[in-house]
Short mmCIF file of the C-alpha atoms (twelve columns), coordinates in Angstrom:
data_MODEL
# 
_entry.id   MODEL 
# 
loop_
_atom_site.group_PDB 
_atom_site.id 
_atom_site.type_symbol 
_atom_site.label_atom_id 
_atom_site.label_alt_id 
_atom_site.label_comp_id 
_atom_site.label_asym_id 
_atom_site.label_seq_id 
_atom_site.Cartn_x 
_atom_site.Cartn_y 
_atom_site.Cartn_z 
_atom_site.pdbx_PDB_model_num 
ATOM 1   C CA . MET A 1   16.865  -18.063 -10.525 1 
ATOM 2   C CA . SER A 2   19.552  -15.402 -10.760 1 
ATOM 3   C CA . SER A 3   19.953  -12.863 -7.986  1 
ATOM 4   C CA . PRO A 4   20.163  -9.091  -8.144  1 
ATOM 5   C CA . GLU A 5   23.664  -7.674  -7.950  1 
ATOM 6   C CA . ALA A 6   25.297  -8.226  -4.597  1 
ATOM 7   C CA . PRO A 7   26.266  -4.529  -4.191  1 
ATOM 8   C CA . LEU A 8   22.605  -3.455  -4.276  1 
ATOM 9   C CA . LEU A 9   21.595  -6.095  -1.743  1 
ATOM 10  C CA . GLU A 10  24.526  -5.291  0.534   1 
ATOM 11  C CA . GLN A 11  23.653  -1.584  0.439   1 
ATOM 12  C CA . LEU A 12  20.002  -2.275  1.206   1 
ATOM 13  C CA . SER A 13  20.974  -4.537  4.100   1 
ATOM 14  C CA . ALA A 14  23.443  -1.980  5.442   1 
ATOM 15  C CA . ASN A 15  20.675  0.624   5.504   1 
ATOM 16  C CA . SER A 16  18.494  -1.836  7.454   1 
ATOM 17  C CA . VAL A 17  21.072  -2.523  10.161  1 
ATOM 18  C CA . PRO A 18  20.057  0.364   12.488  1 
ATOM 19  C CA . TYR A 19  16.672  -1.302  12.970  1 
ATOM 20  C CA . ARG A 20  14.031  0.728   14.786  1 
ATOM 21  C CA . ASP A 21  11.117  -1.168  16.274  1 
ATOM 22  C CA . PRO A 22  8.066   0.982   15.445  1 
ATOM 23  C CA . LEU A 23  6.208   -0.291  18.506  1 
ATOM 24  C CA . ALA A 24  8.961   1.138   20.704  1 
ATOM 25  C CA . VAL A 25  9.657   4.308   18.701  1 
ATOM 26  C CA . LEU A 26  6.071   5.575   18.537  1 
ATOM 27  C CA . ASP A 27  4.573   7.318   21.544  1 
ATOM 28  C CA . TRP A 28  1.218   5.571   21.587  1 
ATOM 29  C CA . ARG A 29  -0.104  8.008   24.186  1 
ATOM 30  C CA . ALA A 30  -0.053  10.658  21.428  1 
ATOM 31  C CA . LEU A 31  -2.624  8.828   19.290  1 
ATOM 32  C CA . SER A 32  -5.890  10.728  19.444  1 
ATOM 33  C CA . ALA A 33  -9.137  11.159  17.537  1 
ATOM 34  C CA . ASP A 34  -9.131  14.971  17.588  1 
ATOM 35  C CA . ARG A 35  -7.205  15.358  14.319  1 
ATOM 36  C CA . TYR A 36  -7.585  14.198  10.738  1 
ATOM 37  C CA . TRP A 37  -5.676  11.007  9.942   1 
ATOM 38  C CA . LEU A 38  -5.781  11.807  6.231   1 
ATOM 39  C CA . PRO A 39  -5.764  15.256  4.644   1 
ATOM 40  C CA . PRO A 40  -9.291  16.037  3.408   1 
ATOM 41  C CA . GLU A 41  -8.176  15.801  -0.236  1 
ATOM 42  C CA . ALA A 42  -7.196  12.162  0.356   1 
ATOM 43  C CA . ILE A 43  -10.684 11.197  1.604   1 
ATOM 44  C CA . SER A 44  -12.840 9.314   -0.896  1 
ATOM 45  C CA . LEU A 45  -15.760 11.802  -0.778  1 
ATOM 46  C CA . HIS A 46  -13.666 14.956  -1.010  1 
ATOM 47  C CA . GLY A 47  -15.004 17.439  -3.557  1 
ATOM 48  C CA . LEU A 48  -18.631 16.329  -3.329  1 
ATOM 49  C CA . ASP A 49  -21.273 18.741  -2.054  1 
ATOM 50  C CA . GLU A 50  -22.502 16.006  0.275   1 
ATOM 51  C CA . PHE A 51  -19.054 15.818  1.840   1 
ATOM 52  C CA . GLU A 52  -18.847 19.557  2.330   1 
ATOM 53  C CA . ALA A 53  -22.252 19.455  4.043   1 
ATOM 54  C CA . LEU A 54  -20.935 17.114  6.730   1 
ATOM 55  C CA . SER A 55  -19.730 18.514  10.026  1 
ATOM 56  C CA . ASP A 56  -15.990 18.792  10.555  1 
ATOM 57  C CA . ALA A 57  -16.237 16.080  13.200  1 
ATOM 58  C CA . ALA A 58  -17.923 13.714  10.712  1 
ATOM 59  C CA . ARG A 59  -15.292 14.390  8.040   1 
ATOM 60  C CA . MET A 60  -12.551 13.834  10.604  1 
ATOM 61  C CA . ARG A 61  -14.102 10.553  11.728  1 
ATOM 62  C CA . LEU A 62  -14.349 9.384   8.116   1 
ATOM 63  C CA . SER A 63  -10.651 10.176  7.602   1 
ATOM 64  C CA . GLN A 64  -9.808  7.967   10.571  1 
ATOM 65  C CA . HIS A 65  -11.868 5.047   9.282   1 
ATOM 66  C CA . GLU A 66  -10.374 5.358   5.808   1 
ATOM 67  C CA . PHE A 67  -6.832  5.460   7.180   1 
ATOM 68  C CA . LEU A 68  -7.559  2.413   9.314   1 
ATOM 69  C CA . ALA A 69  -8.789  0.652   6.148   1 
ATOM 70  C CA . PHE A 70  -5.425  1.446   4.540   1 
ATOM 71  C CA . ALA A 71  -3.709  0.027   7.623   1 
ATOM 72  C CA . HIS A 72  -5.739  -3.169  7.337   1 
ATOM 73  C CA . SER A 73  -4.741  -3.458  3.687   1 
ATOM 74  C CA . ALA A 74  -1.116  -3.096  4.773   1 
ATOM 75  C CA . ILE A 75  -1.473  -5.961  7.264   1 
ATOM 76  C CA . ALA A 76  -3.013  -8.192  4.589   1 
ATOM 77  C CA . LEU A 77  -0.280  -7.295  2.102   1 
ATOM 78  C CA . GLU A 78  2.497   -7.794  4.613   1 
ATOM 79  C CA . ARG A 79  1.198   -11.254 5.455   1 
ATOM 80  C CA . ALA A 80  1.508   -12.116 1.740   1 
ATOM 81  C CA . PHE A 81  5.008   -10.579 1.664   1 
ATOM 82  C CA . LEU A 82  6.107   -12.565 4.703   1 
ATOM 83  C CA . GLN A 83  4.771   -15.820 3.288   1 
ATOM 84  C CA . SER A 84  6.420   -15.329 -0.096  1 
ATOM 85  C CA . THR A 85  9.693   -14.131 1.433   1 
ATOM 86  C CA . ALA A 86  9.857   -17.202 3.656   1 
ATOM 87  C CA . ARG A 87  9.521   -19.365 0.547   1 
ATOM 88  C CA . ARG A 88  12.227  -17.390 -1.267  1 
ATOM 89  C CA . LEU A 89  14.639  -17.949 1.608   1 
ATOM 90  C CA . ARG A 90  14.892  -21.597 0.563   1 
ATOM 91  C CA . ARG A 91  16.520  -20.695 -2.733  1 
ATOM 92  C CA . ALA A 92  18.078  -17.318 -1.928  1 
ATOM 93  C CA . GLU A 93  21.633  -16.874 -3.130  1 
ATOM 94  C CA . PRO A 94  24.217  -15.528 -2.635  1 
ATOM 95  C CA . ASP A 95  24.552  -14.723 1.070   1 
ATOM 96  C CA . ALA A 96  23.778  -11.055 0.352   1 
ATOM 97  C CA . GLU A 97  20.297  -11.956 -0.885  1 
ATOM 98  C CA . TYR A 98  19.606  -14.235 2.075   1 
ATOM 99  C CA . ALA A 99  20.638  -11.493 4.517   1 
ATOM 100 C CA . PHE A 100 18.471  -8.869  2.810   1 
ATOM 101 C CA . LEU A 101 15.410  -11.128 2.879   1 
ATOM 102 C CA . LEU A 102 15.877  -11.598 6.631   1 
ATOM 103 C CA . HIS A 103 16.006  -7.813  7.064   1 
ATOM 104 C CA . GLU A 104 12.870  -7.497  4.919   1 
ATOM 105 C CA . MET A 105 10.997  -10.036 7.038   1 
ATOM 106 C CA . ARG A 106 11.969  -8.295  10.270  1 
ATOM 107 C CA . GLU A 107 10.787  -4.937  8.956   1 
ATOM 108 C CA . GLU A 108 7.542   -6.266  7.492   1 
ATOM 109 C CA . ALA A 109 6.763   -8.025  10.783  1 
ATOM 110 C CA . GLY A 110 7.356   -4.728  12.591  1 
ATOM 111 C CA . HIS A 111 4.994   -2.904  10.228  1 
ATOM 112 C CA . SER A 112 2.263   -5.472  10.772  1 
ATOM 113 C CA . LEU A 113 2.621   -5.252  14.541  1 
ATOM 114 C CA . MET A 114 2.494   -1.454  14.269  1 
ATOM 115 C CA . PHE A 115 -0.721  -1.484  12.239  1 
ATOM 116 C CA . LEU A 116 -2.302  -4.135  14.443  1 
ATOM 117 C CA . ARG A 117 -1.637  -1.991  17.490  1 
ATOM 118 C CA . LEU A 118 -3.012  1.067   15.699  1 
ATOM 119 C CA . ALA A 119 -6.248  -0.827  15.024  1 
ATOM 120 C CA . ALA A 120 -6.491  -1.913  18.655  1 
ATOM 121 C CA . ALA A 121 -5.591  1.503   20.089  1 
ATOM 122 C CA . SER A 122 -7.806  3.485   17.711  1 
ATOM 123 C CA . GLY A 123 -11.062 2.448   19.391  1 
ATOM 124 C CA . LEU A 124 -12.679 2.319   15.945  1 
ATOM 125 C CA . ALA A 125 -14.954 -0.533  14.916  1 
ATOM 126 C CA . ALA A 126 -13.429 -2.390  11.979  1 
ATOM 127 C CA . PRO A 127 -13.906 -5.684  10.113  1 
ATOM 128 C CA . ASP A 128 -11.363 -8.483  10.035  1 
ATOM 129 C CA . TRP A 129 -8.204  -7.261  8.294   1 
ATOM 130 C CA . ARG A 130 -8.039  -10.550 6.367   1 
ATOM 131 C CA . ASP A 131 -10.884 -9.244  4.209   1 
ATOM 132 C CA . ALA A 132 -9.116  -5.978  3.442   1 
ATOM 133 C CA . LEU A 133 -8.150  -6.844  -0.151  1 
ATOM 134 C CA . PRO A 134 -10.071 -8.465  -3.002  1 
ATOM 135 C CA . ARG A 135 -8.731  -11.863 -3.988  1 
ATOM 136 C CA . LEU A 136 -7.271  -10.806 -7.325  1 
ATOM 137 C CA . ALA A 137 -5.497  -7.891  -5.650  1 
ATOM 138 C CA . ARG A 138 -3.153  -10.311 -3.923  1 
ATOM 139 C CA . PRO A 139 0.197   -11.026 -5.568  1 
ATOM 140 C CA . TYR A 140 -0.326  -14.253 -7.467  1 
ATOM 141 C CA . SER A 141 2.280   -15.654 -9.843  1 
ATOM 142 C CA . ARG A 142 0.421   -18.595 -11.315 1 
ATOM 143 C CA . PHE A 143 -1.367  -16.564 -14.015 1 
ATOM 144 C CA . VAL A 144 1.730   -15.820 -16.103 1 
ATOM 145 C CA . PRO A 145 4.781   -17.994 -16.829 1 
ATOM 146 C CA . GLY A 146 7.821   -17.122 -14.766 1 
ATOM 147 C CA . ASP A 147 8.065   -14.331 -12.226 1 
ATOM 148 C CA . VAL A 148 6.637   -11.440 -14.243 1 
ATOM 149 C CA . ALA A 149 3.145   -11.278 -12.695 1 
ATOM 150 C CA . TYR A 150 4.481   -11.918 -9.210  1 
ATOM 151 C CA . TRP A 151 7.018   -9.066  -9.299  1 
ATOM 152 C CA . PHE A 152 4.543   -6.828  -11.107 1 
ATOM 153 C CA . MET A 153 2.143   -7.180  -8.186  1 
ATOM 154 C CA . MET A 154 4.935   -6.814  -5.629  1 
ATOM 155 C CA . VAL A 155 5.859   -3.464  -7.200  1 
ATOM 156 C CA . VAL A 156 2.224   -2.318  -7.442  1 
ATOM 157 C CA . ALA A 157 1.363   -3.414  -3.896  1 
ATOM 158 C CA . GLN A 158 4.298   -1.449  -2.482  1 
ATOM 159 C CA . ASP A 159 4.465   1.564   -4.777  1 
ATOM 160 C CA . VAL A 160 0.757   2.461   -4.623  1 
ATOM 161 C CA . PRO A 161 0.604   2.783   -0.793  1 
ATOM 162 C CA . ASP A 162 3.951   4.591   -0.895  1 
ATOM 163 C CA . LYS A 163 2.483   7.274   -3.152  1 
ATOM 164 C CA . LEU A 164 -0.391  7.824   -0.729  1 
ATOM 165 C CA . HIS A 165 1.988   8.008   2.230   1 
ATOM 166 C CA . ARG A 166 4.144   10.569  0.431   1 
ATOM 167 C CA . PHE A 167 1.078   12.693  -0.223  1 
ATOM 168 C CA . VAL A 168 0.078   12.597  3.444   1 
ATOM 169 C CA . ARG A 169 3.616   13.481  4.514   1 
ATOM 170 C CA . ARG A 170 3.797   16.384  2.073   1 
ATOM 171 C CA . HIS A 171 0.284   17.779  2.376   1 
ATOM 172 C CA . GLY A 172 -0.896  16.708  5.811   1 
ATOM 173 C CA . GLY A 173 -0.347  20.055  7.484   1 
ATOM 174 C CA . PRO A 174 -1.211  20.900  11.086  1 
ATOM 175 C CA . GLN A 175 -4.745  19.502  10.833  1 
ATOM 176 C CA . THR A 176 -3.350  15.977  10.269  1 
ATOM 177 C CA . SER A 177 -2.309  13.928  13.294  1 
ATOM 178 C CA . PRO A 178 1.460   14.186  14.009  1 
ATOM 179 C CA . PHE A 179 1.308   10.628  15.328  1 
ATOM 180 C CA . ILE A 180 -0.059  9.344   12.001  1 
ATOM 181 C CA . ARG A 181 2.573   11.288  10.074  1 
ATOM 182 C CA . GLN A 182 5.311   9.719   12.205  1 
ATOM 183 C CA . LEU A 183 3.814   6.254   11.743  1 
ATOM 184 C CA . ILE A 184 3.795   6.782   7.976   1 
ATOM 185 C CA . SER A 185 7.410   7.993   8.023   1 
ATOM 186 C CA . LEU A 186 8.566   4.855   9.804   1 
ATOM 187 C CA . HIS A 187 6.778   2.685   7.272   1 
ATOM 188 C CA . MET A 188 8.088   4.626   4.267   1 
ATOM 189 C CA . LEU A 189 11.719  4.399   5.353   1 
ATOM 190 C CA . ASP A 190 11.732  0.594   5.353   1 
ATOM 191 C CA . ALA A 191 9.334   0.208   2.428   1 
ATOM 192 C CA . SER A 192 11.619  2.227   0.152   1 
ATOM 193 C CA . ARG A 193 14.229  -0.542  0.408   1 
ATOM 194 C CA . HIS A 194 11.670  -3.275  -0.212  1 
ATOM 195 C CA . LEU A 195 10.416  -1.406  -3.262  1 
ATOM 196 C CA . ALA A 196 13.946  -0.997  -4.643  1 
ATOM 197 C CA . TYR A 197 14.413  -4.752  -4.410  1 
ATOM 198 C CA . ALA A 198 11.033  -5.481  -6.038  1 
ATOM 199 C CA . ARG A 199 11.723  -3.021  -8.870  1 
ATOM 200 C CA . ARG A 200 15.050  -4.684  -9.599  1 
ATOM 201 C CA . ARG A 201 13.403  -8.105  -9.577  1 
ATOM 202 C CA . LEU A 202 10.701  -6.928  -11.994 1 
ATOM 203 C CA . GLU A 203 13.385  -5.522  -14.282 1 
ATOM 204 C CA . MET A 204 15.161  -8.885  -14.267 1 
ATOM 205 C CA . ALA A 205 11.926  -10.817 -14.837 1 
ATOM 206 C CA . MET A 206 11.106  -8.623  -17.824 1 
ATOM 207 C CA . GLU A 207 14.425  -9.292  -19.547 1 
ATOM 208 C CA . GLY A 208 13.936  -11.469 -22.585 1 
ATOM 209 C CA . ARG A 209 10.811  -13.593 -22.284 1 
ATOM 210 C CA . GLY A 210 9.120   -11.301 -19.788 1 
ATOM 211 C CA . ARG A 211 8.627   -8.476  -22.290 1 
ATOM 212 C CA . ALA A 212 7.090   -10.888 -24.796 1 
ATOM 213 C CA . VAL A 213 4.675   -12.095 -22.098 1 
ATOM 214 C CA . ALA A 214 3.750   -8.513  -21.208 1 
ATOM 215 C CA . ARG A 215 2.947   -7.709  -24.835 1 
ATOM 216 C CA . ILE A 216 0.539   -10.623 -25.276 1 
ATOM 217 C CA . MET A 217 -1.219  -10.368 -21.891 1 
ATOM 218 C CA . PRO A 218 -1.870  -6.648  -21.255 1 
ATOM 219 C CA . ALA A 219 -5.467  -7.332  -20.158 1 
ATOM 220 C CA . LEU A 220 -4.276  -9.425  -17.214 1 
ATOM 221 C CA . PHE A 221 -1.955  -6.719  -15.949 1 
ATOM 222 C CA . ASN A 222 -4.760  -4.161  -16.231 1 
ATOM 223 C CA . VAL A 223 -7.138  -6.416  -14.285 1 
ATOM 224 C CA . LEU A 224 -4.595  -7.008  -11.509 1 
ATOM 225 C CA . PHE A 225 -3.685  -3.310  -11.330 1 
ATOM 226 C CA . ASN A 226 -7.278  -2.079  -11.294 1 
ATOM 227 C CA . ARG A 227 -8.509  -4.655  -8.797  1 
ATOM 228 C CA . PHE A 228 -5.774  -3.601  -6.405  1 
ATOM 229 C CA . VAL A 229 -6.175  0.157   -6.923  1 
ATOM 230 C CA . HIS A 230 -9.984  0.139   -6.653  1 
ATOM 231 C CA . GLY A 231 -9.879  -2.110  -3.589  1 
ATOM 232 C CA . PHE A 232 -7.354  0.222   -1.987  1 
ATOM 233 C CA . PHE A 233 -8.815  3.661   -2.787  1 
ATOM 234 C CA . TRP A 234 -12.593 3.112   -2.952  1 
ATOM 235 C CA . PRO A 235 -14.017 1.907   0.396   1 
ATOM 236 C CA . GLN A 236 -16.766 -0.640  0.797   1 
ATOM 237 C CA . ALA A 237 -20.231 0.517   1.876   1 
ATOM 238 C CA . GLU A 238 -19.763 -0.807  5.406   1 
ATOM 239 C CA . LEU A 239 -16.944 1.665   6.084   1 
ATOM 240 C CA . TYR A 240 -19.231 4.677   5.649   1 
ATOM 241 C CA . GLU A 241 -21.747 3.118   8.003   1 
ATOM 242 C CA . ARG A 242 -19.081 2.428   10.634  1 
ATOM 243 C CA . ALA A 243 -18.081 6.080   10.308  1 
ATOM 244 C CA . GLY A 244 -21.626 7.045   11.235  1 
ATOM 245 C CA . LEU A 245 -22.720 8.413   7.846   1 
ATOM 246 C CA . GLY A 246 -25.802 6.272   7.374   1 
ATOM 247 C CA . ASP A 247 -26.625 4.369   4.164   1 
ATOM 248 C CA . GLY A 248 -23.226 3.069   3.080   1 
ATOM 249 C CA . ARG A 249 -24.401 1.970   -0.342  1 
ATOM 250 C CA . ALA A 250 -25.386 5.518   -1.237  1 
ATOM 251 C CA . TRP A 251 -22.045 6.880   -0.063  1 
ATOM 252 C CA . ARG A 252 -20.143 4.146   -1.946  1 
ATOM 253 C CA . ARG A 253 -21.996 5.047   -5.155  1 
ATOM 254 C CA . ALA A 254 -21.196 8.714   -4.549  1 
ATOM 255 C CA . ALA A 255 -17.504 7.906   -4.118  1 
ATOM 256 C CA . ALA A 256 -17.508 5.718   -7.252  1 
ATOM 257 C CA . ARG A 257 -18.842 8.564   -9.395  1 
ATOM 258 C CA . ASN A 258 -16.763 11.255  -7.673  1 
ATOM 259 C CA . PRO A 259 -14.582 12.842  -10.391 1 
ATOM 260 C CA . HIS A 260 -12.374 14.450  -7.757  1 
ATOM 261 C CA . ARG A 261 -11.500 11.025  -6.335  1 
ATOM 262 C CA . ARG A 262 -10.582 9.649   -9.733  1 
ATOM 263 C CA . GLU A 263 -8.477  12.708  -10.533 1 
ATOM 264 C CA . PHE A 264 -6.729  12.447  -7.162  1 
ATOM 265 C CA . VAL A 265 -5.893  8.763   -7.675  1 
ATOM 266 C CA . LEU A 266 -4.716  9.363   -11.255 1 
ATOM 267 C CA . ARG A 267 -2.448  12.179  -10.127 1 
ATOM 268 C CA . LEU A 268 -1.119  10.101  -7.268  1 
ATOM 269 C CA . LEU A 269 -0.390  7.019   -9.383  1 
ATOM 270 C CA . ALA A 270 0.981   8.678   -12.525 1 
ATOM 271 C CA . PRO A 271 4.581   7.943   -11.374 1 
ATOM 272 C CA . THR A 272 3.658   4.294   -10.724 1 
ATOM 273 C CA . MET A 273 2.200   3.902   -14.204 1 
ATOM 274 C CA . ARG A 274 5.280   5.564   -15.736 1 
ATOM 275 C CA . LEU A 275 7.532   3.195   -13.789 1 
ATOM 276 C CA . LEU A 276 5.644   0.185   -15.125 1 
ATOM 277 C CA . SER A 277 5.674   1.615   -18.652 1 
ATOM 278 C CA . HIS A 278 9.458   1.849   -18.515 1 
ATOM 279 C CA . GLN A 279 9.459   -1.883  -17.769 1 
ATOM 280 C CA . GLY A 280 7.294   -2.590  -20.830 1 
ATOM 281 C CA . ILE A 281 4.000   -2.957  -18.925 1 
ATOM 282 C CA . SER A 282 1.214   -0.538  -19.851 1 
ATOM 283 C CA . VAL A 283 -1.674  -0.101  -17.400 1 
ATOM 284 C CA . ARG A 284 -4.393  2.504   -17.052 1 
ATOM 285 C CA . LEU A 285 -6.982  3.276   -14.423 1 
ATOM 286 C CA . ARG A 286 -10.501 2.190   -15.343 1 
# 
């Protein structure tokens, strides 16, 4: 398997050299439950009359549970990244690729430790993070010949959370926890390098045979994309119950039919879908 150009890998590694351990950088004493952890617009029920009828404390608590669900998804994803990166180390070449993969593993391990500590320090009840993603949302490569499906999912699984994080950074405002905004910033800085590598790998996988595969199997890419996006942005019923809202099934149905949520996700992911389209892969939100 050919490697991306050495100059790109060397630049990415150079940017990773001043490593900052997020556990040490963050002031964990500043984490509190008296602020939103997501801007209201990024909450699954935003725009519904039922949501507006909730107290500010209830909306704030829901934002914290939904952010923690995103954090759990990140832990599950990063475990998959670490496992696949460890396998790629066996065949990584040249030295520039091997060095970058080591940097990537160090940073992903730091992110997972950061999110694990957030879950522990939050005081919020939460399910096992291993159940955070549906099975088909995980980056599998066995469905399509070669590396196309694998790198497609690696791009999706990194670019989609990145778009949410950018929204929180840009629109969080004073009502959103400064601690959460700092945590997101630390994650985004490292993740931008991992995404650059994944995008280059997808581009390489799509050269030649990859584009032919993408043309004959668009349904698979749509299934993988939609399973990931829906699992990420539309919470399970249990989350609403843990947030103290009562019948979770009713709230989940309300979120599923919420046009504001769909519009928010479409607006957020339009750049992701354009990126994939430029690689010859067409997906749409269902």
